N, C-alpha and C positions, 0 to 999 in steps of 0.2 A: 790608398792600401791601409787597407784597417788593420788591426792589433789580430787579426784572426786567420789572415792571409800574409804573414808576412814571418820571416825569420831571424832571428838573431846571427847577423856575421862575425860583427869585430865589437869588442871594447875594447877604448886603449881614457891612459888619462895622457899623451902624451898628440900636442895639438897637431903637429907637423905630421907624425904617423897616420891621424885625420884625416889632414889635406891629400895625404899620399893615396888612401883608399879612397877617399873620393873623386879622387880625380883619375883613377884606373876604371872604378866603377863608370864612369862620364863617357872614359874613350873607349870602353866597349858597350858603352848604350846598354846598363843596367841600371835601372833603375833602383832608387835605395832611399827611404828615410835615415833619418837621426833625431837623437834626442842628447839631453845634456842633463847631467845630477852634480847639483854644486854640492860637493862631500865634505866642507867644512863648516857650513850654514853662514858661512860671512859669506857678503857681495864682496867680489876684488874689487881693492882701488877703495874700500871707506878705513877705517879705524879699527872695525874689529878681525882686517884680516891681515894687522901689521904684526910681522913675526912668521907669517904660515908662507910655504913655496906657494906661491900662483902656479904652478905647472903640475902639483897635483892637488888642486882646488876643485876643476871641472873635469868631470868623468865623460867622455863620448861612446854614447850605443849607436850600432849603424846595421842596419836591418834591409832586407832584400824581399821582394816576394817570393813565397814558396817552391815557386815555378823555376826562377831562374838562381837559389840558394847551389844548388850544385855548377851550375857557370860560373858561379861568383865564386866559390870556393879555388875551385880550378883556376880563373885567371887570380886570385891574391898566392894562390898556391907557385904558381908559374911567374910571378913576381916576387917573388920571396918575402913576400908579409906574412904570411902563418909559418 
């Protein structure tokens, strides 16, 4: 899946929520990709990250193929994740 045929389905900073969504998409056989973004600029577990809330350092972006977008939205709404 390349950037031209995918749509963003969810963005979160909650690793548990990311796990729930990816598990549901797997269960429904919906292919997805994801990327992560470090919002703090510091690497987790280093001296620069002291005092930062580690739960708010990584942002997770989840993408599905354009043709699966409606189904993925329906599945996530049905599981009360939207």
